[in-house]
ROFIDREN-297202 format. One record per residue (C-alpha): residue in three letters; x, y, z. Coordinates in steps of 0.5 Angstrom, whole numbers. Layout:
// ROFIDREN-297202
+------+-------+-------+-------+
: resn :    c1 :    c2 :    c3 :
+------+-------+-------+-------+
:  Ala :     X :     Y :     Z :
...
+------+-------+-------+-------+
//
This chain:
// ROFIDREN-297202
+------+-------+-------+-------+
: resn :    c1 :    c2 :    c3 :
+------+-------+-------+-------+
:  Met :     0 :     0 :     0 :
:  Lys :     3 :     7 :    -2 :
:  Phe :     3 :    13 :     3 :
:  Ser :    -2 :    16 :    -2 :
:  Gln :    -7 :    11 :    -1 :
:  Ile :    -5 :    11 :     7 :
:  Leu :    -7 :    18 :     7 :
:  Thr :   -13 :    18 :     3 :
:  Val :   -16 :    12 :     8 :
:  Val :   -14 :    17 :    14 :
:  Ile :   -17 :    23 :    11 :
:  Gly :   -23 :    19 :    10 :
:  Val :   -24 :    17 :    17 :
:  Cys :   -23 :    24 :    19 :
:  Val :   -28 :    26 :    15 :
:  Leu :   -33 :    21 :    17 :
:  Ala :   -31 :    22 :    24 :
:  Ser :   -33 :    30 :    24 :
:  Ala :   -39 :    29 :    20 :
:  Met :   -42 :    24 :    26 :
:  Pro :   -48 :    29 :    28 :
:  Ala :   -49 :    31 :    35 :
:  Ser :   -54 :    28 :    39 :
:  Ala :   -60 :    32 :    40 :
:  Ala :   -66 :    32 :    46 :
:  Thr :   -73 :    34 :    45 :
:  Met :   -76 :    39 :    49 :
:  Asn :   -83 :    42 :    51 :
:  Tyr :   -84 :    49 :    50 :
:  Lys :   -83 :    53 :    57 :
:  Leu :   -88 :    59 :    57 :
:  Gly :   -89 :    64 :    62 :
:  Val :   -96 :    68 :    64 :
:  Gln :   -99 :    72 :    69 :
:  Ser :  -103 :    67 :    73 :
:  Gly :  -111 :    68 :    72 :
:  Thr :  -110 :    72 :    65 :
:  Thr :  -114 :    70 :    59 :
:  Ser :  -107 :    68 :    57 :
:  Asp :  -106 :    63 :    63 :
:  Val :  -113 :    60 :    61 :
:  Tyr :  -111 :    59 :    53 :
:  Ala :  -105 :    56 :    55 :
:  Ala :  -108 :    51 :    60 :
:  Asp :  -114 :    49 :    55 :
:  Ser :  -110 :    49 :    48 :
:  Leu :  -103 :    48 :    50 :
:  Ala :  -103 :    42 :    54 :
:  Asn :   -96 :    40 :    52 :
:  Ala :   -93 :    46 :    54 :
:  Glu :   -89 :    47 :    61 :
:  Val :   -93 :    53 :    63 :
:  Ser :   -91 :    58 :    69 :
:  Gly :   -95 :    63 :    72 :
:  Phe :   -93 :    69 :    75 :
:  Asp :   -96 :    74 :    80 :
:  Thr :   -95 :    80 :    75 :
:  Ile :   -93 :    80 :    68 :
:  Asp :   -86 :    84 :    69 :
:  Leu :   -84 :    78 :    73 :
:  Ala :   -86 :    73 :    67 :
:  Ile :   -82 :    78 :    63 :
:  Glu :   -76 :    77 :    67 :
:  Ala :   -76 :    70 :    67 :
:  Leu :   -76 :    70 :    60 :
:  Lys :   -70 :    75 :    60 :
:  Gln :   -66 :    70 :    65 :
:  Gly :   -68 :    64 :    60 :
:  Asp :   -72 :    61 :    65 :
:  Val :   -78 :    61 :    60 :
:  Asp :   -78 :    60 :    52 :
:  Phe :   -84 :    65 :    51 :
:  Val :   -88 :    70 :    55 :
:  Leu :   -96 :    70 :    53 :
:  Gly :  -100 :    76 :    54 :
:  Asp :  -104 :    82 :    52 :
:  Leu :  -100 :    84 :    45 :
:  Pro :  -100 :    92 :    47 :
:  Thr :   -97 :    90 :    54 :
:  Leu :   -92 :    85 :    51 :
:  Lys :   -90 :    91 :    45 :
:  Phe :   -89 :    96 :    51 :
:  Tyr :   -84 :    91 :    54 :
:  Gln :   -81 :    90 :    47 :
:  Ala :   -80 :    97 :    46 :
:  Asp :   -77 :    98 :    53 :
:  Ser :   -72 :    92 :    53 :
:  Asp :   -66 :    90 :    48 :
:  Gly :   -67 :    83 :    45 :
:  Leu :   -74 :    82 :    46 :
:  Ser :   -79 :    81 :    40 :
:  Ile :   -86 :    79 :    38 :
:  Ala :   -86 :    72 :    35 :
:  Gly :   -94 :    72 :    34 :
:  Ser :  -101 :    74 :    36 :
:  Phe :  -107 :    70 :    37 :
:  Ser :  -114 :    70 :    40 :
:  Glu :  -118 :    77 :    39 :
:  Glu :  -121 :    79 :    45 :
:  Asp :  -125 :    85 :    48 :
:  Phe :  -124 :    89 :    55 :
:  Gly :  -130 :    91 :    59 :
:  Ile :  -131 :    95 :    65 :
:  Gly :  -134 :    90 :    71 :
:  Val :  -139 :    92 :    76 :
:  Ala :  -142 :    88 :    81 :
:  Pro :  -148 :    84 :    79 :
:  Gly :  -155 :    87 :    79 :
:  Glu :  -152 :    94 :    79 :
:  Ser :  -155 :    96 :    73 :
:  Asp :  -155 :   104 :    74 :
:  Leu :  -148 :   104 :    75 :
:  Leu :  -147 :   100 :    69 :
:  Asp :  -152 :   104 :    65 :
:  Ala :  -148 :   110 :    67 :
:  Ile :  -142 :   107 :    65 :
:  Asn :  -144 :   105 :    58 :
:  Val :  -147 :   112 :    56 :
:  Ala :  -141 :   115 :    58 :
:  Leu :  -137 :   110 :    54 :
:  Gly :  -142 :   112 :    48 :
:  Glu :  -141 :   119 :    49 :
:  Ile :  -133 :   118 :    49 :
:  Val :  -133 :   114 :    43 :
:  Asp :  -138 :   118 :    39 :
:  Ser :  -135 :   125 :    40 :
:  Gly :  -128 :   123 :    38 :
:  Glu :  -125 :   123 :    45 :
:  Tyr :  -124 :   116 :    45 :
:  Asp :  -119 :   117 :    39 :
:  Thr :  -115 :   122 :    43 :
:  Ile :  -114 :   118 :    49 :
:  Phe :  -112 :   112 :    45 :
:  Ala :  -107 :   116 :    41 :
:  Ala :  -104 :   119 :    47 :
:  Thr :  -102 :   112 :    49 :
:  Phe :  -101 :   108 :    43 :
:  Gly :   -99 :   113 :    38 :
:  Asp :  -101 :   112 :    30 :
:  Glu :  -103 :   104 :    32 :
:  Ile :  -110 :   103 :    28 :
:  Val :  -114 :    98 :    32 :
:  Val :  -122 :    97 :    31 :
:  Leu :  -126 :    98 :    37 :
:  Thr :  -131 :    92 :    37 :
:  Asp :  -138 :    95 :    38 :
:  Asp :  -142 :    90 :    42 :
:  Thr :  -148 :    94 :    44 :
:  Asp :  -155 :    91 :    43 :
:  Ala :  -162 :    93 :    44 :
:  Asn :  -161 :    93 :    52 :
:  Thr :  -155 :    97 :    52 :
:  Ala :  -157 :   104 :    56 :
:  Ala :  -157 :   110 :    51 :
:  Ala :  -159 :   115 :    57 :
:  Tyr :  -157 :   116 :    64 :
:  Pro :  -161 :   113 :    70 :
:  Ala :  -166 :   119 :    72 :
:  Glu :  -167 :   117 :    79 :
:  Pro :  -160 :   113 :    80 :
:  Thr :  -160 :   107 :    85 :
:  Gly :  -155 :   103 :    89 :
:  Thr :  -147 :   104 :    88 :
:  Leu :  -148 :   110 :    82 :
:  Ala :  -153 :   113 :    87 :
:  Ala :  -148 :   113 :    93 :
:  Ala :  -142 :   115 :    88 :
:  Leu :  -146 :   121 :    86 :
:  Ala :  -148 :   123 :    93 :
:  Val :  -140 :   123 :    96 :
:  Glu :  -138 :   125 :    89 :
:  Ser :  -133 :   120 :    88 :
:  Leu :  -132 :   114 :    83 :
:  Val :  -127 :   109 :    85 :
:  Phe :  -124 :   104 :    80 :
:  Gly :  -121 :    98 :    82 :
:  Thr :  -114 :    96 :    78 :
:  Asp :  -108 :    92 :    78 :
:  Pro :  -103 :    98 :    77 :
:  Tyr :   -97 :    94 :    74 :
:  Tyr :   -99 :    93 :    67 :
:  Pro :   -97 :    98 :    63 :
:  Pro :   -99 :   101 :    58 :
:  Phe :  -106 :   100 :    61 :
:  Glu :  -104 :   102 :    68 :
:  Ser :   -98 :   103 :    72 :
:  Tyr :   -95 :   108 :    77 :
:  Asp :   -91 :   115 :    75 :
:  Ala :   -86 :   118 :    79 :
:  Asp :   -91 :   121 :    83 :
:  Asn :   -94 :   115 :    85 :
:  Asn :  -100 :   117 :    81 :
:  Val :  -104 :   111 :    77 :
:  Val :  -103 :   113 :    69 :
:  Gly :  -104 :   110 :    63 :
:  Phe :  -110 :   108 :    58 :
:  Asp :  -114 :   105 :    63 :
:  Ala :  -113 :   111 :    68 :
:  Asp :  -115 :   116 :    62 :
:  Val :  -121 :   112 :    60 :
:  Ala :  -123 :   112 :    67 :
:  Ala :  -122 :   120 :    68 :
:  Ala :  -126 :   121 :    62 :
:  Ile :  -132 :   117 :    64 :
:  Gly :  -132 :   120 :    71 :
:  Ala :  -133 :   127 :    67 :
:  Lys :  -138 :   125 :    63 :
:  Ile :  -142 :   122 :    68 :
:  Ala :  -141 :   128 :    72 :
:  Ala :  -144 :   133 :    66 :
:  Gly :  -150 :   128 :    66 :
:  Tyr :  -152 :   129 :    73 :
:  Asn :  -149 :   137 :    73 :
:  Gln :  -145 :   135 :    79 :
:  Ser :  -137 :   134 :    81 :
:  Leu :  -135 :   127 :    81 :
:  Asn :  -128 :   125 :    83 :
:  Val :  -125 :   119 :    80 :
:  Thr :  -120 :   115 :    84 :
:  Met :  -116 :   109 :    81 :
:  His :  -115 :   104 :    87 :
:  Glu :  -110 :    99 :    87 :
:  Lys :  -112 :    91 :    88 :
:  Thr :  -108 :    85 :    86 :
:  Trp :  -110 :    81 :    80 :
:  Asp :  -113 :    76 :    84 :
:  Glu :  -117 :    81 :    88 :
:  Leu :  -120 :    83 :    82 :
:  Leu :  -122 :    76 :    80 :
:  Ala :  -125 :    75 :    86 :
:  Phe :  -130 :    81 :    84 :
:  Gly :  -131 :    83 :    91 :
:  Tyr :  -133 :    90 :    90 :
:  Asp :  -131 :    91 :    97 :
:  Asp :  -128 :    98 :    97 :
:  Tyr :  -128 :   100 :    90 :
:  Asp :  -134 :   101 :    85 :
:  Ala :  -132 :    98 :    79 :
:  Thr :  -126 :    94 :    75 :
:  Leu :  -122 :    98 :    70 :
:  Ser :  -116 :    94 :    69 :
:  Ala :  -115 :    91 :    62 :
:  Met :  -120 :    85 :    64 :
:  Thr :  -122 :    81 :    58 :
:  Lys :  -129 :    80 :    57 :
:  Thr :  -130 :    72 :    58 :
:  Ala :  -136 :    68 :    59 :
:  Gln :  -133 :    65 :    66 :
:  Arg :  -132 :    72 :    69 :
:  Ala :  -139 :    74 :    67 :
:  Glu :  -142 :    69 :    71 :
:  Asn :  -139 :    73 :    77 :
:  Thr :  -139 :    80 :    74 :
:  Asp :  -143 :    85 :    69 :
:  Phe :  -139 :    88 :    64 :
:  Ser :  -140 :    94 :    60 :
:  Arg :  -139 :    95 :    53 :
:  Ala :  -132 :    94 :    50 :
:  Tyr :  -127 :    99 :    51 :
:  Tyr :  -121 :    96 :    48 :
:  Ser :  -120 :    91 :    43 :
:  Ser :  -114 :    87 :    41 :
:  Lys :  -110 :    80 :    41 :
:  Gln :  -106 :    76 :    45 :
:  Gly :   -99 :    76 :    43 :
:  Ile :   -92 :    72 :    44 :
:  Leu :   -86 :    75 :    47 :
:  Ala :   -79 :    72 :    45 :
:  Ser :   -72 :    73 :    47 :
:  Ala :   -66 :    73 :    43 :
:  Asp :   -65 :    66 :    45 :
:  Ser :   -72 :    63 :    44 :
:  Pro :   -73 :    57 :    39 :
:  Thr :   -76 :    59 :    32 :
:  Ile :   -83 :    58 :    32 :
:  Thr :   -88 :    60 :    26 :
:  Gly :   -94 :    61 :    31 :
:  Val :   -98 :    59 :    37 :
:  Ala :  -100 :    52 :    35 :
:  Asp :   -92 :    51 :    35 :
:  Leu :   -92 :    52 :    42 :
:  Asn :   -96 :    45 :    43 :
:  Gly :   -91 :    41 :    40 :
:  Thr :   -83 :    40 :    42 :
:  Tyr :   -77 :    43 :    39 :
:  Glu :   -70 :    40 :    39 :
:  Val :   -64 :    42 :    42 :
:  Ala :   -57 :    39 :    42 :
:  Asp :   -54 :    35 :    48 :
:  Pro :   -48 :    39 :    51 :
:  Val :   -42 :    35 :    50 :
:  Val :   -40 :    32 :    57 :
:  Glu :   -33 :    30 :    57 :
:  Glu :   -33 :    23 :    61 :
:  Glu :   -26 :    21 :    65 :
:  Asp :   -26 :    13 :    62 :
:  Asp :   -22 :     9 :    58 :
:  Ser :   -25 :     9 :    52 :
:  Pro :   -20 :    12 :    46 :
:  Ser :   -22 :    18 :    43 :
:  Val :   -23 :    19 :    35 :
:  Ala :   -16 :    22 :    35 :
:  Leu :   -13 :    17 :    38 :
:  Val :   -16 :    11 :    34 :
:  Val :   -15 :    15 :    28 :
:  Ser :    -7 :    16 :    30 :
:  Ala :    -7 :     8 :    31 :
:  Leu :   -10 :     7 :    25 :
:  Thr :    -5 :    11 :    21 :
:  Val :     1 :     8 :    25 :
:  Gly :    -2 :     1 :    23 :
:  Leu :    -3 :     2 :    16 :
:  Ile :     4 :     5 :    15 :
:  Ala :     7 :    -1 :    18 :
:  Val :     3 :    -5 :    14 :
:  Ala :     5 :    -1 :     8 :
:  Arg :    13 :    -2 :    10 :
:  Arg :    12 :   -10 :    10 :
:  Lys :     9 :   -10 :     4 :
:  Asn :    14 :    -6 :     1 :
+------+-------+-------+-------+
//
């Protein structure tokens, strides 16, 4: 065997050895959501194969994404866009499931619900809604769902009762809100609740006050998300906190007409797997197994190739 032939054999062995694919592991997608939200419910109902972690607030879920503890965060698209713009390396990987936000009142508080619906109608019809929307979302275009029907009030109750009467009597309307969900509600440097929902609340208060020709102070009162979902209405009159109208929630609260329409979204980091849509999250993806150096007596590929080379050279010398 000539040396050129030996060299050819050695090169071939090296190529084969280097071409051996690394082993891969199959992983389920790890998702972060704010507990109790529609994203949490969607994941439970539609993404049974995913590993879902619930967090008390959306910012904790996003921090987990940044730290690599989850692959994606699901949430309301406008809020995910807010965090995307505020953090390098985050991106929107998709959207899904259209939804409408409503203002909740305790069951049976029909006068308060009617007043809120009338006020919302005046805000939309006057163009004030567009101004409020632009102040938070800029030139983004969203078509507000008109879910009014024949039962939606068109005039303020002439003789208010219940919570509406009490609010007018003390000239104070209190909205419960979870103020850690920008751009809908959050605290500013002066500890005031600001954002889209706060602006909508102020506009509603102004319209109701004008409708009854009196003053009406509006307060955004902090509650946890879990407290809002309990619908206790113990120290607040209505819920205004980016709450999606769902049939399950409507069993425990009465919702106003829609005041915001959007979708849910998927937030990714630079290290997130590539997906084509939300359906992918119910599947799996492959990741390369880490190379582990084991301390054993097994010969390495390089050692085997070296031994083979020496042996072939020895054989060639004997034949020559």
